[in-house]
N, CA, C and O atoms as CSV, one atom per row, in Angstrom:
chain,resi,resn,atom,element,x,y,z
A,1,MET,N,N,117.864,107.515,71.009
A,1,MET,CA,C,117.830,105.896,71.038
A,1,MET,C,C,117.898,106.509,72.435
A,1,MET,O,O,116.810,106.365,72.994
A,2,LYS,N,N,118.773,107.128,73.179
A,2,LYS,CA,C,118.708,106.879,75.018
A,2,LYS,C,C,117.795,107.859,75.314
A,2,LYS,O,O,117.626,108.191,76.487
A,3,LYS,N,N,116.971,108.546,74.107
A,3,LYS,CA,C,115.941,109.962,75.096
A,3,LYS,C,C,114.957,108.830,75.073
A,3,LYS,O,O,114.560,108.587,76.213
A,4,ILE,N,N,114.354,107.946,74.020
A,4,ILE,CA,C,113.141,106.784,73.894
A,4,ILE,C,C,112.811,105.632,75.284
A,4,ILE,O,O,111.889,105.352,76.051
A,5,TYR,N,N,114.683,105.091,74.904
A,5,TYR,CA,C,114.946,104.570,76.830
A,5,TYR,C,C,114.317,104.619,77.670
A,5,TYR,O,O,113.522,103.830,78.180
A,6,PHE,N,N,114.857,106.263,78.039
A,6,PHE,CA,C,114.447,106.632,79.274
A,6,PHE,C,C,113.090,107.364,79.440
A,6,PHE,O,O,112.694,107.781,80.528
A,7,ALA,N,N,112.517,107.466,78.461
A,7,ALA,CA,C,111.251,107.750,78.794
A,7,ALA,C,C,110.241,106.546,78.507
A,7,ALA,O,O,109.045,106.754,78.711
A,8,SER,N,N,110.716,105.133,77.982
A,8,SER,CA,C,109.782,104.498,77.780
A,8,SER,C,C,110.272,103.272,79.132
A,8,SER,O,O,109.868,102.116,79.004
A,9,LEU,N,N,111.172,103.659,80.412
A,9,LEU,CA,C,111.407,103.219,81.440
A,9,LEU,C,C,110.554,103.939,82.846
A,9,LEU,O,O,110.236,103.384,83.898
A,10,ALA,N,N,110.289,105.679,82.315
A,10,ALA,CA,C,109.977,106.170,82.677
A,10,ALA,C,C,108.985,106.239,83.056
A,10,ALA,O,O,108.771,106.689,84.182
A,11,LEU,N,N,107.929,105.779,82.173
A,11,LEU,CA,C,106.715,105.863,81.590
A,11,LEU,C,C,106.187,103.650,82.294
A,11,LEU,O,O,105.029,103.270,82.465
A,12,PHE,N,N,107.217,102.927,82.466
A,12,PHE,CA,C,106.911,101.827,82.938
A,12,PHE,C,C,106.945,101.745,84.505
A,12,PHE,O,O,106.581,100.782,85.180
A,13,ILE,N,N,107.460,102.964,84.965
A,13,ILE,CA,C,107.824,102.778,86.391
A,13,ILE,C,C,106.811,103.392,87.016
A,13,ILE,O,O,106.770,103.383,88.247
A,14,PHE,N,N,105.758,104.073,86.201
A,14,PHE,CA,C,104.909,105.031,86.436
A,14,PHE,C,C,103.880,104.397,86.615
A,14,PHE,O,O,103.170,104.105,87.578
A,15,THR,N,N,103.897,104.170,85.246
A,15,THR,CA,C,102.552,102.640,85.528
A,15,THR,C,C,102.446,101.688,86.057
A,15,THR,O,O,101.529,101.169,86.694
A,16,GLY,N,N,103.721,101.322,85.726
A,16,GLY,CA,C,103.357,99.842,86.692
A,16,GLY,C,C,103.309,99.502,88.264
A,16,GLY,O,O,102.906,98.427,88.708
A,17,CYS,N,N,103.852,100.741,89.163
A,17,CYS,CA,C,104.215,100.966,89.902
A,17,CYS,C,C,103.603,101.038,91.016
A,17,CYS,O,O,103.194,102.192,91.141
A,18,SER,N,N,103.351,100.464,91.812
A,18,SER,CA,C,102.178,101.128,93.240
A,18,SER,C,C,102.975,103.255,93.636
A,18,SER,O,O,104.020,103.847,93.906
A,19,LYS,N,N,101.894,103.431,93.445
A,19,LYS,CA,C,102.045,105.581,93.597
A,19,LYS,C,C,102.446,105.579,95.162
A,19,LYS,O,O,103.555,106.044,95.427
A,20,ASP,N,N,101.863,105.228,95.937
A,20,ASP,CA,C,101.910,105.053,97.361
A,20,ASP,C,C,103.010,105.997,97.912
A,20,ASP,O,O,102.992,106.980,98.653
A,21,PHE,N,N,103.745,105.472,97.410
A,21,PHE,CA,C,105.096,106.891,97.754
A,21,PHE,C,C,104.421,108.076,97.412
A,21,PHE,O,O,104.391,108.569,98.539
A,22,LEU,N,N,103.916,108.813,96.769
A,22,LEU,CA,C,103.152,109.835,95.652
A,22,LEU,C,C,102.118,110.766,97.035
A,22,LEU,O,O,102.042,111.994,97.001
A,23,LYS,N,N,101.190,109.675,98.499
A,23,LYS,CA,C,101.023,109.940,99.049
A,23,LYS,C,C,101.213,110.163,100.297
A,23,LYS,O,O,102.057,109.390,100.749
A,24,LYS,N,N,100.658,111.129,101.314
A,24,LYS,CA,C,100.591,111.142,102.493
A,24,LYS,C,C,100.438,110.529,103.598
A,24,LYS,O,O,99.337,110.101,103.944
A,25,TYR,N,N,101.459,110.405,104.274
A,25,TYR,CA,C,101.475,109.498,104.984
A,25,TYR,C,C,100.042,108.903,105.592
A,25,TYR,O,O,99.696,107.722,105.584
A,26,ASP,N,N,98.932,110.612,106.386
A,26,ASP,CA,C,97.931,109.948,106.640
A,26,ASP,C,C,96.894,108.645,106.149
A,26,ASP,O,O,96.264,107.742,106.700
A,27,ASP,N,N,97.219,109.313,104.313
A,27,ASP,CA,C,97.234,108.204,103.405
A,27,ASP,C,C,97.803,106.894,103.309
A,27,ASP,O,O,97.229,105.855,102.983
A,28,ARG,N,N,98.767,107.033,103.571
A,28,ARG,CA,C,98.994,105.440,102.727
A,28,ARG,C,C,99.431,104.284,104.441
A,28,ARG,O,O,99.901,103.157,104.594
A,29,ILE,N,N,98.655,106.026,105.952
A,29,ILE,CA,C,98.428,104.847,106.969
A,29,ILE,C,C,97.243,103.731,107.197
A,29,ILE,O,O,97.271,102.672,107.825
A,30,GLU,N,N,96.394,104.243,106.595
A,30,GLU,CA,C,94.896,104.299,106.651
A,30,GLU,C,C,94.805,102.240,106.491
A,30,GLU,O,O,95.765,101.746,105.900
A,31,GLY,N,N,94.139,101.639,106.803
A,31,GLY,CA,C,94.059,100.110,106.597
A,31,GLY,C,C,94.520,99.256,107.574
A,31,GLY,O,O,95.567,99.457,108.189
A,32,SER,N,N,93.533,97.977,107.809
A,32,SER,CA,C,95.261,96.817,108.715
A,32,SER,C,C,96.573,96.934,108.146
A,32,SER,O,O,97.166,96.980,107.068
A,33,TRP,N,N,96.759,96.963,109.514
A,33,TRP,CA,C,98.199,96.736,109.770
A,33,TRP,C,C,98.960,95.191,110.958
A,33,TRP,O,O,98.029,94.390,111.039
A,34,TYR,N,N,99.687,94.860,111.441
A,34,TYR,CA,C,100.262,94.376,112.233
A,34,TYR,C,C,101.828,94.218,112.434
A,34,TYR,O,O,102.742,93.993,111.640
A,35,ILE,N,N,101.762,94.518,114.423
A,35,ILE,CA,C,103.355,94.637,114.036
A,35,ILE,C,C,104.115,93.242,113.796
A,35,ILE,O,O,103.966,92.396,114.677
A,36,SER,N,N,105.120,92.839,112.406
A,36,SER,CA,C,105.654,91.840,112.505
A,36,SER,C,C,107.139,91.947,113.511
A,36,SER,O,O,107.775,90.894,113.529
A,37,SER,N,N,107.627,92.890,114.182
A,37,SER,CA,C,108.783,92.220,115.453
A,37,SER,C,C,108.889,93.636,115.797
A,37,SER,O,O,108.510,94.622,115.166
A,38,VAL,N,N,109.463,93.542,116.889
A,38,VAL,CA,C,110.443,94.698,117.551
A,38,VAL,C,C,111.810,94.311,117.890
A,38,VAL,O,O,112.288,93.422,118.595
A,39,ASN,N,N,112.445,95.549,116.945
A,39,ASN,CA,C,113.984,95.141,118.131
A,39,ASN,C,C,114.546,96.317,118.460
A,39,ASN,O,O,114.162,97.439,118.132
A,40,LYS,N,N,115.462,96.019,119.115
A,40,LYS,CA,C,116.155,96.599,120.472
A,40,LYS,C,C,117.531,97.027,119.964
A,40,LYS,O,O,118.132,96.068,119.480
A,41,VAL,N,N,118.261,98.256,119.924
A,41,VAL,CA,C,118.835,98.987,119.435
A,41,VAL,C,C,119.599,99.916,120.794
A,41,VAL,O,O,119.001,100.815,121.386
A,42,GLY,N,N,120.539,99.626,121.007
A,42,GLY,CA,C,121.577,100.269,122.577
A,42,GLY,C,C,121.174,99.308,123.525
A,42,GLY,O,O,120.449,98.325,123.370
A,43,ILE,N,N,121.718,99.709,124.477
A,43,ILE,CA,C,121.642,99.177,125.612
A,43,ILE,C,C,121.154,99.094,126.467
A,43,ILE,O,O,120.914,100.293,126.607
A,44,GLY,N,N,120.633,98.549,127.484
A,44,GLY,CA,C,119.252,99.452,128.996
A,44,GLY,C,C,117.688,99.331,127.586
A,44,GLY,O,O,117.628,99.458,126.363
A,45,GLY,N,N,116.557,98.989,128.844
A,45,GLY,CA,C,115.542,99.304,128.427
A,45,GLY,C,C,114.699,97.987,128.928
A,45,GLY,O,O,114.931,97.792,130.121
A,46,ASP,N,N,114.004,97.251,128.505
A,46,ASP,CA,C,112.615,96.124,128.276
A,46,ASP,C,C,111.597,95.854,127.280
A,46,ASP,O,O,110.518,96.447,127.300
A,47,PHE,N,N,111.761,95.377,126.803
A,47,PHE,CA,C,110.711,95.326,125.532
A,47,PHE,C,C,109.554,94.936,126.682
A,47,PHE,O,O,108.615,94.431,126.067
A,48,ASP,N,N,109.384,94.961,127.523
A,48,ASP,CA,C,108.334,94.360,128.993
A,48,ASP,C,C,107.584,95.913,128.625
A,48,ASP,O,O,106.381,95.869,128.366
A,49,ASP,N,N,108.224,97.169,128.602
A,49,ASP,CA,C,108.201,98.347,128.846
A,49,ASP,C,C,107.383,99.048,127.398
A,49,ASP,O,O,107.461,100.079,126.729
A,50,LEU,N,N,106.701,97.969,127.413
A,50,LEU,CA,C,106.194,98.704,125.361
A,50,LEU,C,C,105.069,98.528,125.104
A,50,LEU,O,O,104.827,97.477,124.511
A,51,PRO,N,N,104.116,99.282,125.366
A,51,PRO,CA,C,102.868,99.111,125.305
A,51,PRO,C,C,102.186,98.345,123.689
A,51,PRO,O,O,101.233,97.566,123.660
A,52,TYR,N,N,102.893,98.777,122.595
A,52,TYR,CA,C,102.419,97.285,121.776
A,52,TYR,C,C,103.747,97.328,121.101
A,52,TYR,O,O,104.404,98.146,120.458
A,53,ARG,N,N,103.904,95.685,121.662
A,53,ARG,CA,C,104.642,94.174,121.072
A,53,ARG,C,C,104.818,93.771,120.885
A,53,ARG,O,O,105.888,93.177,121.023
A,54,GLU,N,N,103.200,93.455,119.845
A,54,GLU,CA,C,102.124,92.415,118.987
A,54,GLU,C,C,100.588,92.698,119.230
A,54,GLU,O,O,100.146,93.206,120.260
A,55,GLY,N,N,99.777,92.271,118.059
A,55,GLY,CA,C,98.974,92.730,117.604
A,55,GLY,C,C,98.878,92.725,116.105
A,55,GLY,O,O,99.715,92.515,115.227
A,56,SER,N,N,97.086,93.140,116.072
A,56,SER,CA,C,97.325,94.386,115.123
A,56,SER,C,C,96.051,95.800,115.009
A,56,SER,O,O,95.363,95.966,116.017
A,57,PHE,N,N,95.829,96.649,113.912
A,57,PHE,CA,C,95.614,97.417,113.900
A,57,PHE,C,C,94.965,97.508,112.437
A,57,PHE,O,O,95.223,96.997,111.347
A,58,SER,N,N,93.645,98.728,113.110
A,58,SER,CA,C,93.120,99.156,111.486
A,58,SER,C,C,92.726,100.753,112.214
A,58,SER,O,O,92.057,101.092,113.190
A,59,PHE,N,N,93.611,101.567,111.059
A,59,PHE,CA,C,94.066,102.922,111.194
A,59,PHE,C,C,92.246,102.999,110.000
A,59,PHE,O,O,91.568,102.263,109.282
A,60,LYS,N,N,92.272,104.416,110.525
A,60,LYS,CA,C,91.015,104.443,109.663
A,60,LYS,C,C,91.062,105.971,109.827
A,60,LYS,O,O,91.553,106.615,110.754
A,61,ASP,N,N,90.318,106.489,108.495
A,61,ASP,CA,C,90.650,107.980,107.798
A,61,ASP,C,C,90.691,109.032,108.330
A,61,ASP,O,O,91.274,110.036,107.923
A,62,ASP,N,N,89.677,108.822,109.919
A,62,ASP,CA,C,89.082,109.739,110.315
A,62,ASP,C,C,90.031,110.132,111.961
A,62,ASP,O,O,89.625,110.814,112.902
A,63,GLY,N,N,91.464,109.361,111.799
A,63,GLY,CA,C,92.168,109.838,113.302
A,63,GLY,C,C,91.989,108.114,114.145
A,63,GLY,O,O,92.980,107.504,114.545
A,64,THR,N,N,90.644,107.601,114.273
A,64,THR,CA,C,90.833,106.342,115.225
A,64,THR,C,C,91.588,105.070,114.756
A,64,THR,O,O,92.064,104.587,113.729
A,65,LEU,N,N,91.480,104.874,115.692
A,65,LEU,CA,C,91.937,103.197,115.363
A,65,LEU,C,C,91.421,102.158,116.413
A,65,LEU,O,O,91.153,102.625,117.520
A,66,THR,N,N,91.147,100.097,116.121
A,66,THR,CA,C,90.907,99.561,116.537
A,66,THR,C,C,92.285,98.495,116.756
A,66,THR,O,O,92.862,97.823,115.901
A,67,TYR,N,N,92.516,98.596,117.965
A,67,TYR,CA,C,93.394,97.469,118.069
A,67,TYR,C,C,93.804,96.094,119.234
A,67,TYR,O,O,93.874,95.857,120.440
A,68,THR,N,N,93.972,95.537,118.070
A,68,THR,CA,C,94.155,94.484,119.545
A,68,THR,C,C,95.145,93.382,119.163
A,68,THR,O,O,95.552,93.041,118.052
A,69,ASP,N,N,95.370,93.003,120.160
A,69,ASP,CA,C,96.504,92.432,120.706
A,69,ASP,C,C,96.980,91.224,120.831
A,69,ASP,O,O,97.118,91.245,122.054
A,70,GLY,N,N,97.263,90.411,120.587
A,70,GLY,CA,C,97.989,89.040,120.935
A,70,GLY,C,C,96.866,88.341,121.907
A,70,GLY,O,O,96.957,87.133,122.123
A,71,LEU,N,N,96.141,88.868,122.307
A,71,LEU,CA,C,95.304,87.734,122.904
A,71,LEU,C,C,93.986,87.654,123.186
A,71,LEU,O,O,93.385,87.009,124.045
A,72,GLY,N,N,93.469,88.699,122.003
A,72,GLY,CA,C,92.936,88.778,120.737
A,72,GLY,C,C,91.543,90.053,121.884
A,72,GLY,O,O,90.322,90.147,121.752
A,73,ASN,N,N,92.253,90.597,122.627
A,73,ASN,CA,C,91.066,91.821,123.565
A,73,ASN,C,C,91.956,93.476,122.625
A,73,ASN,O,O,93.022,94.025,122.348
A,74,VAL,N,N,90.219,93.551,122.503
A,74,VAL,CA,C,89.776,94.409,121.721
A,74,VAL,C,C,90.028,96.333,122.554
A,74,VAL,O,O,89.615,96.890,123.571
A,75,SER,N,N,90.784,96.664,121.561
A,75,SER,CA,C,90.902,98.127,122.430
A,75,SER,C,C,90.201,99.812,121.274
A,75,SER,O,O,90.724,100.220,120.237
A,76,SER,N,N,89.912,99.946,121.436
A,76,SER,CA,C,89.341,101.723,120.083
A,76,SER,C,C,90.715,102.939,120.685
A,76,SER,O,O,91.230,102.617,121.757
A,77,GLY,N,N,91.111,103.911,120.181
A,77,GLY,CA,C,91.600,104.771,120.213
A,77,GLY,C,C,91.723,106.112,119.412
A,77,GLY,O,O,90.653,106.685,119.208
A,78,THR,N,N,93.152,106.855,118.801
A,78,THR,CA,C,93.657,106.976,117.620
A,78,THR,C,C,94.018,107.163,117.731
A,78,THR,O,O,94.385,107.161,118.906
A,79,TRP,N,N,94.952,107.930,116.437
A,79,TRP,CA,C,96.663,107.780,115.609
A,79,TRP,C,C,96.395,109.142,115.345
A,79,TRP,O,O,95.318,109.728,115.234
A,80,ASP,N,N,98.201,109.766,115.218
A,80,ASP,CA,C,98.336,110.965,114.418
A,80,ASP,C,C,100.155,111.105,114.399
A,80,ASP,O,O,101.237,111.011,114.978
A,81,ILE,N,N,99.314,111.429,113.116
A,81,ILE,CA,C,101.070,111.415,112.580
A,81,ILE,C,C,101.622,113.617,112.058
A,81,ILE,O,O,101.074,114.378,111.260
A,82,GLN,N,N,102.566,113.791,112.769
A,82,GLN,CA,C,103.245,114.656,112.473
A,82,GLN,C,C,104.803,115.044,112.125
A,82,GLN,O,O,105.935,114.594,112.299
A,83,LYS,N,N,104.155,116.136,111.540
A,83,LYS,CA,C,105.697,116.448,109.888
A,83,LYS,C,C,106.435,117.424,111.090
A,83,LYS,O,O,106.255,118.463,111.724
A,84,ARG,N,N,107.279,116.441,110.938
A,84,ARG,CA,C,108.311,118.376,111.591
A,84,ARG,C,C,109.336,118.386,110.625
A,84,ARG,O,O,109.590,117.511,109.798
A,85,ASN,N,N,110.088,119.825,110.877
A,85,ASN,CA,C,110.973,119.881,109.659
A,85,ASN,C,C,112.592,119.362,110.629
A,85,ASN,O,O,112.597,118.140,110.487
A,86,VAL,N,N,113.725,119.705,111.391
A,86,VAL,CA,C,114.521,119.381,112.071
A,86,VAL,C,C,115.592,118.870,111.736
A,86,VAL,O,O,115.772,117.738,111.288
A,87,ASN,N,N,116.478,119.827,111.975
A,87,ASN,CA,C,117.754,120.506,111.009
A,87,ASN,C,C,118.145,119.619,109.479
A,87,ASN,O,O,118.875,118.684,109.150
A,88,ASP,N,N,116.893,120.825,108.638
A,88,ASP,CA,C,117.050,120.224,107.487
A,88,ASP,C,C,116.200,119.143,106.925
A,88,ASP,O,O,115.758,119.112,105.776
A,89,GLU,N,N,115.991,118.122,108.006
A,89,GLU,CA,C,115.344,116.827,107.860
A,89,GLU,C,C,114.456,117.231,107.670
A,89,GLU,O,O,114.420,118.459,107.750
A,90,VAL,N,N,112.892,116.350,107.221
A,90,VAL,CA,C,111.221,115.886,108.140
A,90,VAL,C,C,111.521,114.702,108.316
A,90,VAL,O,O,111.843,113.695,107.685
A,91,ILE,N,N,111.281,115.171,109.649
A,91,ILE,CA,C,110.643,113.972,110.660
A,91,ILE,C,C,109.369,113.896,110.433
A,91,ILE,O,O,108.534,114.798,110.374
A,92,ARG,N,N,109.240,112.576,110.288
A,92,ARG,CA,C,107.054,112.203,110.709
A,92,ARG,C,C,107.461,111.472,113.309
A,92,ARG,O,O,108.026,110.843,114.203
A,93,THR,N,N,106.641,112.263,112.865
A,93,THR,CA,C,106.408,111.045,114.595
A,93,THR,C,C,104.862,111.105,114.838
A,93,THR,O,O,104.012,111.935,114.513
A,94,PHE,N,N,104.805,109.875,115.555
A,94,PHE,CA,C,103.541,108.857,115.148
A,94,PHE,C,C,102.440,109.082,116.291
A,94,PHE,O,O,101.613,109.692,115.614
A,95,GLN,N,N,101.870,108.997,117.579
A,95,GLN,CA,C,100.925,108.948,118.664
A,95,GLN,C,C,98.900,108.127,118.180
A,95,GLN,O,O,97.809,108.124,117.610
A,96,VAL,N,N,100.128,107.509,119.261
A,96,VAL,CA,C,98.968,106.004,118.885
A,96,VAL,C,C,98.860,105.542,120.813
A,96,VAL,O,O,99.668,105.150,121.654
A,97,THR,N,N,96.993,105.964,120.790
A,97,THR,CA,C,96.210,105.644,122.155
A,97,THR,C,C,95.055,104.655,121.923
A,97,THR,O,O,94.632,104.413,120.792
A,98,THR,N,N,94.590,104.125,122.978
A,98,THR,CA,C,94.401,103.166,123.304
A,98,THR,C,C,93.819,102.693,124.503
A,98,THR,O,O,94.366,102.523,125.593
A,99,VAL,N,N,91.928,102.385,123.972
A,99,VAL,CA,C,91.230,102.624,125.735
A,99,VAL,C,C,91.098,101.010,126.207
A,99,VAL,O,O,91.435,101.337,127.345
A,100,ASP,N,N,90.891,99.477,126.334
A,100,ASP,CA,C,89.708,98.692,126.614
A,100,ASP,C,C,88.905,99.410,127.896
A,100,ASP,O,O,89.130,99.825,129.033
A,101,PHE,N,N,87.642,99.247,126.779
A,101,PHE,CA,C,86.642,100.126,127.678
A,101,PHE,C,C,86.810,99.085,127.948
A,101,PHE,O,O,87.867,98.954,127.329
A,102,ASN,N,N,86.560,97.624,128.633
A,102,ASN,CA,C,85.904,96.715,129.577
A,102,ASN,C,C,87.046,96.921,130.439
A,102,ASN,O,O,86.583,96.921,131.580
A,103,THR,N,N,88.087,97.067,130.483
A,103,THR,CA,C,89.345,97.130,131.730
A,103,THR,C,C,89.687,98.449,132.102
A,103,THR,O,O,90.233,98.770,133.158
A,104,GLN,N,N,89.228,99.443,130.887
A,104,GLN,CA,C,89.426,100.632,131.529
A,104,GLN,C,C,91.322,101.136,131.439
A,104,GLN,O,O,91.844,102.215,131.720
A,105,PHE,N,N,92.161,99.396,130.761
A,105,PHE,CA,C,92.970,99.536,130.467
A,105,PHE,C,C,93.709,100.688,129.088
A,105,PHE,O,O,93.067,100.545,128.048
A,106,VAL,N,N,95.031,101.863,128.937
A,106,VAL,CA,C,95.771,102.847,128.785
A,106,VAL,C,C,96.365,101.956,127.956
A,106,VAL,O,O,96.253,100.872,128.528
A,107,ARG,N,N,96.961,101.795,126.883
A,107,ARG,CA,C,97.719,102.486,126.188
A,107,ARG,C,C,98.608,103.817,124.902
A,107,ARG,O,O,98.016,104.279,123.927
A,108,SER,N,N,99.637,104.064,125.172
A,108,SER,CA,C,99.344,105.172,124.195
A,108,SER,C,C,101.372,105.225,124.549
A,108,SER,O,O,102.170,105.267,125.485
A,109,GLU,N,N,101.329,105.191,123.263
A,109,GLU,CA,C,102.975,105.172,123.227
A,109,GLU,C,C,103.458,106.332,121.475
A,109,GLU,O,O,102.813,106.279,120.428
A,110,PHE,N,N,104.566,107.119,121.693
A,110,PHE,CA,C,105.096,108.179,120.793
A,110,PHE,C,C,105.704,107.237,120.582
A,110,PHE,O,O,106.227,106.508,121.425
A,111,TYR,N,N,105.730,107.045,118.672
A,111,TYR,CA,C,107.610,107.483,118.214
A,111,TYR,C,C,107.999,108.233,117.130
A,111,TYR,O,O,107.463,108.383,116.032
A,112,ASP,N,N,109.574,108.934,117.861
A,112,ASP,CA,C,109.570,109.737,117.384
A,112,ASP,C,C,110.378,109.754,116.138
A,112,ASP,O,O,111.218,110.653,116.102
A,113,ASP,N,N,110.297,108.696,114.755
A,113,ASP,CA,C,110.118,108.992,113.665
A,113,ASP,C,C,109.471,107.899,113.356
A,113,ASP,O,O,109.338,106.903,114.068
A,114,MET,N,N,109.054,108.081,112.268
A,114,MET,CA,C,108.464,107.359,111.858
A,114,MET,C,C,108.626,107.226,109.661
A,114,MET,O,O,108.459,108.215,108.947
A,115,ASN,N,N,108.928,105.953,109.161
A,115,ASN,CA,C,109.294,106.054,107.510
A,115,ASN,C,C,108.302,104.679,107.109
A,115,ASN,O,O,108.269,103.563,107.628
A,116,PHE,N,N,107.343,105.387,105.709
A,116,PHE,CA,C,107.441,103.603,104.915
A,116,PHE,C,C,108.386,103.586,104.441
A,116,PHE,O,O,108.997,104.569,104.019
A,117,ARG,N,N,108.870,101.955,104.385
A,117,ARG,CA,C,110.037,100.783,104.137
A,117,ARG,C,C,109.453,100.564,102.678
A,117,ARG,O,O,110.307,100.176,101.880
A,118,GLY,N,N,107.844,100.776,102.028
A,118,GLY,CA,C,107.112,100.317,101.362
A,118,GLY,C,C,105.616,99.734,101.146
A,118,GLY,O,O,104.971,99.242,102.072
A,119,THR,N,N,105.253,99.817,100.139
A,119,THR,CA,C,103.329,99.768,100.389
A,119,THR,C,C,103.555,98.917,101.659
A,119,THR,O,O,103.963,99.497,102.665
A,120,ASP,N,N,103.293,97.417,101.696
A,120,ASP,CA,C,102.868,97.281,102.931
A,120,ASP,C,C,104.484,97.029,104.011
A,120,ASP,O,O,105.320,96.125,103.993
A,121,HIS,N,N,104.404,97.895,104.595
A,121,HIS,CA,C,105.488,98.023,105.204
A,121,HIS,C,C,106.352,99.503,105.929
A,121,HIS,O,O,107.290,100.025,105.327
A,122,PHE,N,N,105.928,99.944,107.067
A,122,PHE,CA,C,106.259,101.410,107.629
A,122,PHE,C,C,106.775,100.849,109.213
A,122,PHE,O,O,106.414,99.958,109.982
A,123,VAL,N,N,107.722,101.812,109.206
A,123,VAL,CA,C,108.846,101.565,111.312
A,123,VAL,C,C,108.633,102.529,111.139
A,123,VAL,O,O,108.415,103.360,110.257
A,124,ALA,N,N,108.762,102.283,112.759
A,124,ALA,CA,C,108.009,103.736,113.711
A,124,ALA,C,C,109.083,103.248,114.358
A,124,ALA,O,O,109.578,102.180,113.995
A,125,THR,N,N,109.753,104.190,115.737
A,125,THR,CA,C,111.240,104.347,115.922
A,125,THR,C,C,110.701,104.859,117.607
A,125,THR,O,O,109.610,105.322,117.938
A,126,ILE,N,N,111.468,104.678,118.142
A,126,ILE,CA,C,111.075,105.810,120.162
A,126,ILE,C,C,112.691,104.959,120.371
A,126,ILE,O,O,113.299,103.894,120.263
A,127,ASN,N,N,112.777,106.684,120.826
A,127,ASN,CA,C,114.608,106.854,121.168
A,127,ASN,C,C,114.553,107.576,122.261
A,127,ASN,O,O,114.132,108.722,122.417
A,128,ASN,N,N,115.017,106.814,123.028
A,128,ASN,CA,C,115.387,106.726,124.391
A,128,ASN,C,C,116.716,107.088,124.782
A,128,ASN,O,O,117.115,105.935,124.944
A,129,SER,N,N,117.653,107.754,125.043
A,129,SER,CA,C,118.593,107.674,125.797
A,129,SER,C,C,119.566,107.334,124.874
A,129,SER,O,O,119.880,107.962,123.863
A,130,PHE,N,N,120.210,105.862,125.469
A,130,PHE,CA,C,121.241,104.702,124.926
A,130,PHE,C,C,120.437,103.500,124.036
A,130,PHE,O,O,121.064,102.814,123.228
A,131,ARG,N,N,119.530,103.386,124.182
A,131,ARG,CA,C,118.525,102.724,123.265
A,131,ARG,C,C,117.282,102.880,122.151
A,131,ARG,O,O,116.412,103.726,122.356
A,132,SER,N,N,117.249,102.209,121.220
A,132,SER,CA,C,115.778,102.382,120.151
A,132,SER,C,C,115.284,101.348,120.181
A,132,SER,O,O,116.138,100.477,120.351
A,133,PHE,N,N,113.966,100.841,120.074
A,133,PHE,CA,C,113.320,100.477,119.961
A,133,PHE,C,C,112.981,100.945,118.084
A,133,PHE,O,O,113.088,102.059,117.573
A,134,VAL,N,N,112.672,99.974,117.598
A,134,VAL,CA,C,112.200,99.841,115.980
A,134,VAL,C,C,111.109,98.826,115.608
A,134,VAL,O,O,111.340,97.637,115.388
A,135,THR,N,N,109.501,99.594,115.542
A,135,THR,CA,C,108.651,98.952,115.303
A,135,THR,C,C,108.522,98.471,113.841
A,135,THR,O,O,107.837,99.296,113.235
A,136,HIS,N,N,108.951,97.357,112.956
A,136,HIS,CA,C,108.203,97.348,112.177
A,136,HIS,C,C,106.275,96.976,112.265
A,136,HIS,O,O,105.689,96.434,113.203
A,137,PHE,N,N,105.929,97.270,111.517
A,137,PHE,CA,C,104.702,97.567,110.627
A,137,PHE,C,C,104.298,96.546,109.444
A,137,PHE,O,O,105.288,96.398,108.728
A,138,ARG,N,N,103.562,96.037,109.130
A,138,ARG,CA,C,103.186,95.212,107.622
A,138,ARG,C,C,101.772,94.409,108.124
A,138,ARG,O,O,101.251,94.026,109.172
A,139,ARG,N,N,101.522,94.416,106.746
A,139,ARG,CA,C,99.868,94.860,105.836
A,139,ARG,C,C,99.564,93.321,105.891
A,139,ARG,O,O,98.517,92.882,105.414
């Protein structure tokens, strides 16, 4: 009886839930995302130094993106996710670079770690000496 219960439960989980967790990060990020919050952990540092504190992104499958800041200014650029093995742990880094061609303003950020927390939420972390900035992206 337990075998039937567990088989039914497994079938329900795999047919009723999103299978995004099975996709590569490059595929999961495609689409529209906005920055819901940025949290600082540790001492020092200033949010004003961050190039992306608010706004929305549209990530495309070819590694390009469109970024709209909080004031409605639109920039174009590229994104890249790299997978690395560090101390028997898999870490994904995330690089975002955009250019506003009207003002020639360039923004770029390298996130030391990136993790999906669900289908509609991922976090990207910048680690810098005594502080970290954790950016929350949502659909």
